[in-house]
N, C-alpha and C positions, 0 to 999 in steps of 0.2 A: 984547793980554795974552798972556803966554807960557803954554803948555799946563801942566797939572798933571803929566801924564806925557808924556815924548817918548822914543821908542825910535828909535835910529839904527843900522840894519844889525845888529840883535841876533841872535846865534846861540848855540846850546847844543848841545855835543856830549858824549855820554857814552861811556865805554869799557866794552865788555862782552867781557872776555877780550882777544883780539886785534882784535875787531870795533869799529869806531867807529860810533856811532849818532847821527845828526844829528836831534835832536828839534825844534830851531827853526833855521830857515835864513834868515838876512838879513832879518829883519822890521823894517820901520820904520813907526811908528804914533804919532799924536799924539792926546791926549785932553784936552779943555778942562775947566776947572772947571765943575761943575754938570751934566755929562753922565751919562746912564745907558746903559751899554754892555753888551751881551751878547756874550760870546765863545763861538762854537759850533764844533763839528767832531766827527767820528767818533772813536772810541778810536784812539790813536796819531797824532792830527792835530797834537799839540803844544800843545793848549789848556791842559792842566794844567801843563806846563813853563812856558808863558807866565804863567800866573797865579802860579806860585812865584817867577818872576823879578820880576813887578810888586809882589809882597808882600815882596820882599827876603829870601825864604826860600832862594833859589838864585841863584848868581852866573852871569851869562852868560860864555860862552867868548870871544865877541868882540862888538864893537860898544859903544855907549854908551847908558846908561839914566839919563835926567834926571828926577828927582822934585822938583817945585817948584823946578827950576833947579839942583838938587844932583846931581852925577854920582855916583850911589850905587854904580856899578860899581867905583869906586875905594876905597870905604869898607872898613874892617876889620870884624871880627865884632862888636865892642862897638858901634861906630858904626851898623852895620846894625840891631842890637837896639834902639838908641835911636830910630832912624827908625820902625821897626815900632811901637814903643810910643807914639810921639808923633803920627805922622801917619796910621797905617793901622789900621782895624778889620777883623777877620776873622770871617766866618760860614761855618760848614761844614755839610756835608750831615748829619753824624752828631751835631750839637749840641755834643758834647764838654763836657758839664756834669759837674761833680763830684757823684757820686750821694749822698754823705752830707752835702752842703752845700746850705743853702736857696738859693732863687732869688736873693735879695738879696745873700747872701754870694758866690755865683757871679759876680754882676755887679761886686762890689767887688774881686775878685781882680786884674784888670789895674792898678788904681789902686795896689795895694800895691807895684808895680814902678815906679811913676812917680817922677820927680825931684821932684814937688811935695810929697811927704811931708805928706799931708793928715791931719788929726785924725780919730779914729774917728767923731766926729759928722758931720764934712764928708763922710767916705767914705760913710756911711750916707745922707746927704741926696742926694748925687749919684747913688748907686746907685738910690734910690727915684725920683729924677727921671727916670733912664733907663728904668726900668720903667714910669713913667707915660707916657712917650712911645709905648711899644708896648702901652698899655692893659692893663698886668698888675701894677699897683701893689697891688691887692687880693690877689694871690697871692704876695707877696714873701716870706712865711714857709714857703711850700710847698717840698717837696723834689721833684726831678725825677720820681720815681716816682709823685707825686701830681698831676702835670701831664700833659696831652695832648701829643701830638707837636708840634702847632702852638704850644701854650704854651711848650714847651721851646725851640722855635726862636725865639720872641719873646724869651725870657730871653737866648738866645745873641746876639740882635741888640742887646738892651740892654747886654750885656757889651761888645760891640763899640763901642758909642757912649760909654761911660763916660769915656774920655779925650778926648772931642770930637775925633775924627779928621777930617781933610779928605777922606779916601778910604776907602771901604768896599769891601772885596773879599768876594764871596760865591761859594763853590764848590758848585754843585748844591744851593742852599738849600732846594729843594722836592723833592728826590729821594726822601725818605722819607715824603712827605706825600700825603694824598688830594686830589682835585680842589678841593673847597671850601676846605680849609685852605691849599692852595697858593695859591689866589686871595687869600686873606686875608693871607698873607705877602707876596705881591707888592704888596698895598695898602699894607702897612707900608713897603716899599721906595719905592713911588711917593710916599708922604707925605714920607719923609725926603729923597728927590731934590727934591721941590718946595721943601723948606726950604734947598736949596743944596748938599747933600752929594753928592759925586761917587761914583757906584756903578759897579763893574765886576763882572759876574756871569758865571760859567761855567755853561752849561746845555746839554743835548742836546735839550731839548724846545722845539719850535717855538712852541707855544702860550705857554709861559712867556717866551720871547724877545720875544714881541709886546707885553709889558708895559714893555719898555725903550724907549729912544729911538733906539738905533743898534745894528746887528748886524755883528759882525766874524766871518767865517767862515774857519776854518784847515783846511788839508789839506796833509799831508806836511811839516809844519813851516813852511808859508808862509801868509800871508793871501791868499785867493783872492777874497774879497768883503768890502766894507765899505760899507754903505748905511744910510740913515736908516730907521727903522721906519714903514711906511705902514700906515694903518688900525690905529693903536695901540689896544690894549685898555686900558680903565680898570677897575681892580679893583672899585670901588664899583658900577659899572654891571653887570659880570659877576655879582657876588654877587646883585644884585637880579634878574637874568635867572634865575639858578640857583634862587632862592627861588620865583619865579613859576612855574618849570617843576615844582618839587616840589609846589606847591600845586595845580597843574593835574592832576598825577598822582594826588595824594591825593583830589581831588574825583571823579575817574572811577572810583575803587575802591569 
């Protein structure tokens, strides 16, 4: 079965005045359907440029990028927008929710730009179903300032799921969250991955990367390590351990 993502000698060079900055240098990478991959690296390693390329937000300077067998490096701006809307869901560190819009209305937004032209009733039903997946249907009418950080990120994940993408891209999705909430969010991703969604996540946190199935490490624009995750963490088990530790501390006080 062909990979969902295939990068062949991808490079990306930026011009900064008269200086040429090589952000990505000849990366070749294949990701199969159903994988859960963490892309790691220090600041300036090229991981953010790589994520922008995978998400069709940036065009490579050289090489070939095949997404579901389509050479997206040759598509025009409108065609790239269609690919993003139909095949890719995005989750960001900062949630990016509209503050004056309820949770369910935030989730509905991407569907308004879909070619499917759904009725208002179907929009509402699909948005509610997406919120149900992240266990937040009972907060559908709440506004972002009425939700915790973890709940806001769950809304953002529901928004990413509403067009039923085959690929989910998450950029530091736990960067603004505390430990317990981060584990809960990784539990949501693990559940989605178990359902067959391919997930690629940028993170600089080693503990968070251990919830994925494969780790790709970048340095100076190149992939320097690509290995399966050994001793993978399971979010439900980690939450149980955290709860037990909390109870033990409480009993000793």
